[in-house]
N, C-alpha and C positions, 0 to 999 in steps of 0.2 A: 842818376837823373841825366836827361838829355838837354842840351841847349834848345831854347825855344825855336831856333831856326830849323830844327829837324822835326817839328810837330807833324808836318804832312806825312813824312815817311814813317814815323812812329805810329801815327793813327792808321796809316795804310797797312802796316805790318800787323797790328793788333786786330783790325777788322778782318783782314785776310785770314789770319790764323783762326779766329772764331768762326767765320763763315765756312771755311774749308773743313774745319774739324767737324762741324755739325752736318754739312751737306754731304761730304764723302761718307760719313758714318751711316747716315740714313739711306743714301742711294746704294751703297754697298750692301747694307742689310736687306733692303728691298729686292735688289737684283740677285743676290747670291745666298741669302739666308745666313744664319749664325751657325757656324760649325768650327772645326779645328783650324781651318785656314782663314777665318774671318779677319783676324787682326793683321795678317800679312797682306791680304787683299786691300784692306782699309789703308794700311800704311802706304802701299803702292799708289793707291788712288790719291791720297793726301799729297804725296811727293809730286805727283804729276799735276795736280790741280792748283797747288799753292802759287807757283810762278804765274800761272794764267790769271788767277784771282788777284794777285798783287798788281799785275800790270793793268788789269781792268779797273780796279779801284783807283789806281793812280791816274789813269786817263779819264775815266768817266765820273769820278768823285766830284770834281769841280763842276762838271756839266749837271750832275744831279742836284748839287747845291743851288746852282743858278735857276734850274727849273723849279725846284722846291720854293725858292724865294719868290719867284714870279707867281706861284700859285697861292701864296699867303697874303692875307689881308695885312695892310700896314698896321703897326702897333699904334695905339692911341696913347698919348702921354698920361692921360688920366686913368687908363685901365691898368689894373694890376694883373700880372701873369699873362 
């Protein structure tokens, strides 16, 4: 378990891993098809994309949260959920 002060970095790592895993798989599959070299190409794309995604989430995550909160209606104390 990680100390709470690292939550931002743990979240960023998990989000980047999940997003890069799916996006590089789909894009590699669409662009090159599934053949004997697919997993090597996918791994290369993953390694290249992960640091970019990590940095982007770290930088733009707080901005996205602020924009999201600005678009939301305020919660009513008497409303459930």
